[in-house]
C-alpha positions in Angstrom: 0.0 0.0 0.0 2.8 2.4 0.8 4.3 2.1 -2.7 0.8 2.8 -4.1 0.6 5.9 -1.9 3.8 7.3 -3.2 2.8 6.7 -6.8 -0.5 8.4 -6.3 1.2 11.5 -4.8 4.3 11.4 -7.0 3.4 14.5 -9.1 3.0 16.6 -5.9 6.3 15.4 -4.6 8.1 16.0 -7.9 6.8 19.5 -8.1 8.0 20.2 -4.6 11.5 18.7 -5.3 11.8 20.9 -8.4 10.6 24.0 -6.5 13.2 23.8 -3.7 15.9 24.0 -6.3 14.3 26.6 -8.7 13.2 28.8 -5.7 10.4 30.3 -7.9 6.7 30.5 -7.1 5.2 27.2 -6.3 2.1 26.2 -4.3 0.7 22.7 -4.1 -2.5 23.6 -2.2 -4.8 26.4 -3.4 -4.8 29.4 -1.0 -8.2 30.8 -2.1 -11.2 29.5 -0.1 -13.4 30.3 -3.1 -16.2 27.9 -3.9 -14.9 27.9 -7.5 -11.8 26.2 -6.1 -13.1 23.9 -3.4 -16.7 23.5 -4.3 -20.0 25.1 -3.3 -20.5 23.3 0.0 -16.9 23.1 1.2 -17.0 26.1 3.5 -20.3 25.2 5.1 -19.2 21.6 5.5 -16.0 22.6 7.1 -17.7 25.0 9.5 -20.2 22.3 10.5 -17.3 19.8 11.1 -15.6 22.4 13.4 -18.8 23.1 15.3 -19.4 19.4 15.8 -16.3 19.4 18.0 -17.6 22.0 20.3 -18.7 20.9 23.8 -17.7 17.3 23.1 -14.9 14.9 24.0 -12.3 14.5 21.3 -11.8 10.8 21.2 -8.2 9.8 20.7 -6.8 6.6 22.3 -3.6 8.1 23.8 -1.5 5.7 25.9 -0.8 7.1 29.3 -3.6 9.6 29.3 -5.3 10.3 32.6 -8.9 11.5 32.1 -9.6 14.6 30.0 -8.9 18.3 30.1 -10.7 21.4 28.7 -8.2 24.2 28.1 -9.2 26.5 25.1 -10.8 29.9 25.0 -11.7 31.4 21.7 -10.3 34.9 21.1 -13.7 35.5 19.4 -15.6 34.7 22.5 -17.4 31.5 21.5 -17.5 28.6 23.9 -15.1 25.8 22.8 -15.4 23.3 25.7 -13.6 20.5 23.8 -12.3 17.8 26.1 -9.0 16.1 25.2 -7.1 13.2 26.7 -4.9 14.7 29.4 -1.3 13.5 29.7 0.5 14.0 33.0 4.0 13.3 34.0 3.0 10.0 35.6 1.8 8.7 32.2 5.0 9.5 30.3 6.5 6.0 30.7 3.4 4.5 29.0 3.2 7.2 26.3 6.8 7.0 25.3 6.9 3.2 25.3 3.9 3.1 23.0 5.5 5.7 20.7 8.6 3.5 20.3 6.7 0.3 19.7 6.2 0.8 16.0 9.6 2.3 15.1 11.1 -0.9 13.7 8.2 -1.4 11.2 8.3 2.3 10.4 12.0 2.0 9.6 11.4 -1.1 7.4 8.9 0.8 5.4 11.8 2.5 3.8 12.2 6.0 2.3 9.5 5.6 -0.3 7.1 3.9 2.1 7.3 6.6 4.7 7.1 9.3 2.1 4.0 7.8 0.6 2.3 7.7 4.0 3.3 11.2 4.9 2.0 12.6 1.6 -1.3 10.8 2.1 -1.6 12.5 5.5 -1.1 15.9 3.9 -3.6 15.1 1.2 -6.2 14.2 3.9 -5.5 17.2 5.9 -6.1 19.3 2.8 -9.5 17.6 2.5 -10.3 19.0 5.9 -8.8 22.4 5.3 -12.0 24.4 6.1 -12.5 22.5 9.3 -8.8 23.3 10.2 -9.2 26.9 9.2 -12.1 27.4 11.7 -10.1 25.6 14.3 -7.1 27.8 13.8 -9.3 30.9 13.7 -11.0 30.2 17.0 -7.8 29.2 18.9 -5.3 31.7 17.5 -7.5 34.7 16.8 -6.6 34.9 13.2 -9.3 36.2 10.8 -10.8 33.4 8.8 -9.1 34.0 5.5 -5.7 34.3 7.1 -6.5 31.1 9.1 -7.4 29.4 5.9 -4.2 30.5 4.1 -1.6 30.6 6.9 -3.1 27.8 9.0 -4.2 25.7 6.1 -2.8 26.0 2.5 0.5 27.7 3.4 1.0 25.3 6.4 0.5 22.4 4.0 3.0 23.9 1.6 5.6 24.3 4.4 5.0 20.7 5.5 5.4 19.4 2.0 8.5 21.5 1.6 10.0 19.7 4.7 9.1 16.3 3.3 10.7 17.2 0.0 14.0 18.3 1.7 13.9 15.1 3.8 13.2 12.9 0.8 16.2 14.4 -1.0 18.6 14.2 1.9 17.6 10.5 2.7 18.3 9.6 -0.9 21.7 11.3 -1.0 23.4 7.9 -0.6 22.6 4.6 -2.4 20.8 1.8 -0.5 23.5 -0.7 -1.5 26.9 -0.6 -3.0 29.6 -3.1 -4.0 33.0 -2.3 -2.7 36.0 -3.8 -4.4 39.6 -3.4 -3.4 42.5 -4.7 -5.6 44.6 -7.4 -4.0 47.0 -10.1 -4.9 44.9 -12.7 -6.5 41.2 -12.1 -6.4 40.1 -8.6 -5.3 38.5 -8.1 -2.0 34.8 -7.6 -2.6 32.1 -6.5 -0.1 28.4 -5.7 -0.3 27.5 -2.7 1.7 24.0 -1.8 2.8 23.0 1.7 3.9 19.8 2.1 5.9 18.2 5.4 6.9 16.9 5.1 10.4 15.2 7.7 12.6 16.6 9.0 15.9 13.7 7.8 18.1 11.0 10.0 19.5 10.5 13.5 18.3 8.6 16.2 20.4 6.8 19.0 18.8 5.8 21.8 21.2 3.1 24.0 19.5 2.4 27.7 19.9 -0.8 29.6 20.4 -0.6 32.0 17.4 0.3 29.6 14.6 -0.5 26.1 15.8 -0.3 24.4 12.4 2.1 26.6 10.4 4.8 26.4 13.1 4.2 22.8 14.0 3.8 20.9 10.7 7.3 21.4 9.3 9.0 19.7 12.2 6.2 17.1 12.7 6.4 15.9 9.1 10.2 16.2 8.8 10.6 14.0 11.8 7.9 11.5 10.8 9.1 11.0 7.2 12.7 10.4 8.4 11.6 7.5 10.6 10.8 8.9 14.0 7.7 8.7 16.2 6.2 12.1 17.1 4.6 13.3 20.3 2.7 16.5 19.7 2.3 18.8 22.7 0.0 21.6 21.8 -0.2 25.0 23.5 -3.1 24.7 26.0 -5.0 27.5 24.2 -4.6 26.0 20.7 -5.2 22.3 20.9 -7.9 21.6 18.3 -5.9 22.2 15.1 -3.3 19.8 16.3 -5.8 17.2 17.6 -7.2 17.1 14.1 -3.7 16.7 12.7 -2.9 13.8 15.1 -6.2 12.2 14.3 -5.5 12.2 10.6 -1.9 11.0 11.1 -3.1 8.0 13.2 -5.9 7.2 10.8 -3.5 7.0 7.8 -0.8 5.1 9.7 -3.3 2.5 10.9 -4.7 2.0 7.4 -1.2 1.6 6.0 -0.5 -1.2 8.5 1.6 0.8 11.0 1.2 1.5 14.7 -0.9 4.6 15.1 1.0 5.5 18.2 3.8 6.7 16.0 2.0 10.0 16.3 0.4 10.9 19.7 -1.1 14.0 21.4 0.1 15.2 24.8 -2.5 17.7 26.0 -2.0 19.3 29.4 -3.8 21.7 31.6 -2.2 25.2 31.6 0.2 25.2 34.5 0.8 21.4 34.5 4.4 22.0 33.4 4.5 18.9 31.2 6.9 20.3 28.7 10.0 20.2 30.8 9.9 16.6 32.0 8.8 15.5 28.6 11.5 17.4 26.8 14.3 15.9 29.0 13.2 12.3 28.7 16.0 10.1 27.3 13.7 8.7 24.7 13.2 12.2 23.2 15.9 12.8 20.6 14.4 15.7 18.6 12.5 18.8 19.7 10.8 21.4 17.7 9.7 24.5 19.6 8.1 27.8 18.7 7.5 30.4 21.4 9.2 32.7 23.9 13.0 33.1 24.3 13.1 32.1 27.9 11.7 28.6 27.4 13.5 28.1 24.0 16.8 28.9 25.6 15.9 26.5 28.5 15.4 23.7 26.0 18.7 24.4 24.2 20.6 24.4 27.5 18.8 21.5 29.3 17.4 19.0 26.7 20.9 17.9 26.0 19.9 14.4 24.9 18.0 15.9 21.9 18.7 17.9 18.9 16.6 21.1 19.5 15.1 23.3 16.8 13.8 26.6 18.1 12.0 29.7 16.8 12.0 32.3 19.5 11.5 36.0 20.0 13.2 38.9 18.2 13.1 42.6 17.3 12.3 42.9 13.7 13.3 46.2 12.1 12.8 48.4 9.0 15.2 51.2 8.0 13.6 54.1 6.2 16.1 56.3 4.3 14.3 57.5 1.2 11.8 56.3 -1.3 10.5 57.0 -4.8 6.9 56.0 -3.8 6.0 57.4 -0.4 2.3 56.6 -0.6 3.1 53.0 -1.5 5.7 52.7 1.3 3.3 53.9 4.0 0.5 51.6 2.6 2.8 48.6 2.5 3.9 49.2 6.1 0.4 49.9 7.3 -0.7 46.5 6.2 2.4 44.9 7.7 1.8 46.4 11.1 -1.9 45.7 11.0 -2.0 42.1 9.8 -3.2 39.8 12.7 -2.7 42.7 15.1 1.1 42.3 14.9 0.9 38.9 16.6 3.4 37.4 14.3 7.0 36.6 14.9 7.8 38.4 11.6 6.0 41.7 12.2 8.1 44.8 12.2 8.6 46.3 15.7 11.2 49.0 15.1 11.1 51.6 12.3 14.4 53.5 12.2 13.9 57.0 10.7 16.5 59.9 10.6 15.8 62.9 12.8 16.3 65.1 9.7 13.6 63.2 7.7 13.7 61.5 4.3 13.6 62.4 0.6 10.6 61.1 -1.3 8.8 61.5 -4.6 6.5 63.9 -2.8 9.5 66.0 -1.6 11.2 66.1 1.8 9.3 64.6 4.7 10.3 65.4 8.2 10.5 62.7 10.9 7.1 63.8 12.2 5.6 63.8 8.7 6.8 60.2 8.2 5.1 59.1 11.4 1.9 61.1 10.6 1.7 59.6 7.1 2.1 56.1 8.4 -0.6 56.7 11.0 -2.9 58.1 8.2 -2.3 55.0 6.1 -3.2 52.7 9.0 -6.4 54.7 9.7 -7.3 54.6 6.0 -6.7 50.8 5.9 -8.7 50.1 9.0 -11.3 52.9 8.7 -14.2 50.5 8.0 -14.7 48.2 11.0 -16.1 45.3 8.9 -12.9 45.4 6.8 -10.6 46.0 9.7 -11.6 42.9 11.7 -10.7 40.7 8.7 -7.2 42.2 8.7 -6.7 42.5 12.5 -8.3 39.3 13.8 -8.6 38.9 17.5 -6.1 39.5 20.4 -4.8 36.1 21.3 -4.4 36.6 25.1 -4.4 39.1 27.9 -0.6 39.5 27.9 -0.8 41.2 24.5 -3.4 43.7 25.9 -1.1 44.3 28.9 1.8 45.2 26.7 -0.4 47.4 24.5 -1.7 49.3 27.5 1.8 49.9 28.9 3.5 51.0 25.6 2.2 54.6 25.4 4.4 55.4 28.4 7.6 54.7 26.4 7.4 57.8 24.2 5.2 60.1 22.2 2.1 58.4 20.8 1.8 58.9 17.0 -1.2 56.7 16.6 -3.5 55.6 19.4 -4.8 52.0 19.4 -8.6 51.8 19.4 -11.0 49.0 20.2 -13.2 47.7 17.4 -16.5 45.9 17.8 -16.5 42.7 15.7 -19.8 42.5 13.7 -20.0 38.7 13.9 -18.4 38.0 17.3 -19.4 40.7 19.8 -17.2 39.2 22.5 -14.0 39.3 20.4 -11.2 41.6 21.6 -10.0 43.6 18.6 -7.4 46.4 18.7 -5.7 48.5 16.0 -2.0 49.2 16.0 -0.2 51.6 18.3 2.6 53.8 17.0 5.0 55.4 19.5 7.9 57.7 18.7 11.0 57.3 20.7 14.7 58.3 20.6 17.7 56.3 19.7 18.8 56.6 23.3 15.7 54.6 24.4 17.5 51.4 23.8 15.9 49.7 26.8 12.6 50.0 24.9 13.3 49.0 21.3 16.0 46.3 22.1 13.4 44.0 23.7 10.4 42.4 22.0 7.0 43.9 22.5 4.9 41.2 20.9 1.5 42.5 19.6 0.2 45.6 17.8 2.9 47.9 19.0 5.6 49.5 16.9 8.3 52.1 17.7 9.4 54.8 15.3 13.0 55.3 16.4 14.5 58.8 15.8 18.1 58.3 14.7 20.9 60.8 14.0 21.0 59.7 10.4 20.7 56.6 8.2 24.2 55.5 9.2 23.1 55.2 12.8 19.9 53.5 11.7 21.9 50.8 10.0 24.2 50.4 13.0 21.3 50.2 15.4 19.7 47.6 13.2 22.9 45.6 13.1 23.4 45.6 16.8 19.8 45.0 17.9 19.5 42.0 15.6 22.9 40.6 16.5 22.0 40.9 20.2 18.3 40.2 20.3 17.6 38.4 17.1 15.1 39.0 14.3 13.1 37.0 11.9 12.7 39.8 9.3 14.2 43.1 8.3 13.5 45.8 5.7 15.1 48.8 4.0 13.7 51.6 2.0 16.2 53.7 0.1 16.8 55.0 -3.4 20.5 55.1 -2.9 22.3 51.9 -4.1 25.1 52.5 -1.7 22.7 52.6 1.3 21.1 49.4 0.0 24.5 47.7 -0.2 25.3 48.8 3.4 22.0 47.5 4.7 22.5 44.2 2.9 25.9 43.9 4.5 24.5 44.7 7.9 21.8 42.1 7.4 24.4 39.5 6.5 26.5 40.5 9.5 23.5 40.1 11.8 22.2 36.9 10.1 18.7 38.1 9.1 16.7 38.0 5.8 16.3 41.5 4.2 13.4 42.9 2.1 14.3 45.9 0.0 11.8 48.6 -1.1 8.6 46.7 -0.7 5.8 48.8 -2.1 3.5 46.3 -3.7 1.5 43.2 -2.5 4.5 41.5 -0.9 5.1 42.3 2.8 8.1 41.9 5.0 6.2 39.7 7.5 5.2 37.1 4.9 7.4 34.3 3.5 6.6 32.0 0.6 7.2 28.3 0.9 9.7 26.7 -1.5 11.3 30.1 -2.2 11.8 32.1 1.0 13.6 30.7 4.0 11.7 31.4 7.2 14.3 32.4 9.8 18.0 31.8 9.2 19.4 30.1 12.3 22.1 32.7 12.2 20.8 35.1 15.0 19.3 34.6 18.4 15.6 34.6 17.2 15.9 31.1 15.8 18.5 28.3 15.6 17.0 26.8 12.5 15.2 27.7 9.3 12.1 26.5 7.4 13.4 24.8 5.4 16.8 23.7 4.3 18.9 20.5 4.4 20.2 21.2 7.9 16.6 21.3 9.2 16.0 17.7 8.2 19.4 15.9 7.9 20.0 15.6 11.7 16.6 13.9 12.1 17.9 10.6 10.8 21.1 8.6 10.7 22.5 6.3 8.0 23.5 2.9 9.5 25.5 0.5 7.3 26.1 -3.2 7.3 28.7 -5.0 5.2 29.6 -8.6 4.2 32.0 -10.3 1.9 30.8 -11.5 -1.5 
């Protein structure tokens, strides 16, 4: 069956393999939720499937589970009340033993067998993409279209990308080889066999804001390379990953493998399951997205495992000059507004010279740059019904707390306002806050302020902007960076600074591409070269350490 599965998905795999080398546009899963693409009833069917989960017990037979737990609260105010199997520390022996039980058969499936099963899982997740989009929306606070795209289609693309990289790396060496060494008389001949084997148990620690997009690359990279995977979702974003685990287990069982190769470890907030689970000797791989404190704890304490982390950073844009001031402010307005800035890629610091900038509309002072950006945000979000589809909902109270505190840091250029969601009256929706500060206020802009808060930092000149950009990213990390300038020399200097700091750079974005978005198969998400992340989605290094090649040899 596994050979048949690979054959049935071969075209999709081949397209992905070609794309990771060409680096051009490629998407294997349509990002538009239009009925012309997915069918007239797909949206309604997916919403109904999501609603059928509410106020029910999500039935997954998880070894080591002790009762159930209800943990989620929708940022849109609807009652979730989904009960999941609860895993506690006392049940880890049973959970991890069950996870390891099917590893030998999974190894014997071979590269093609595991790839076929993994591609079938992705295909079935795609069939449930509207259900998943609703689940992502009501656990993360993303607006529906964003949840469909980022949490569905784009997450599937990133997962497929990781499978393609893994497939290529696993096939780097032949399965068998004949070794012949000249000698007196007959040559010495040996047959050598090279088998790809997983490392053991992989742990995926999910995040609240992007439960699928950030979890699927590691999950599928580990699974296809021969490992069992324990998925530990964020307590506030369980449902998208429960659906994921359900589909994984369903396909594994149908293909003749132990479904416990993929399990779900749901905990109650405050249980503290992650630390004892992450340091178990059976766990050899860990994927984590979240705050720097716990990410660094994993790197320092989970020494038995290879740890892949995406943590916090201070993303920055340098504004020096532009030949399209209106397009610049419009582009940045969308960047700062999308999902209320609750993205690891959203710009926090905007470095602008005290003397202002040159534009196609003439010279603009520092104050005029800030005012124009505020006007562009107001224009973008002026209609509340449109605004909520861009902003989504605030994911947790910590974001609100940071938003309420931030005006004290400097001069408010644009106040944040509350918006009433027309469909979800209990949703918490806030527009971006812009605060002007000085370059001397390093204690403010050198630390992450996650959420709809951005600082317009007044610098002496562009040279200081570039230097502050280099130092803040080098010290605090960043996932994204941008530069606006009409001077080729300035662009070169900014590019060198980005290379020094180890961050991807976007130059003069004035169209429908934004600094906080990355495209699967073409853009690398994170670099692994600064403190914000020690890995990237996706390259060879992201997958190669998830397996080992074990050889055997005999005389022939």
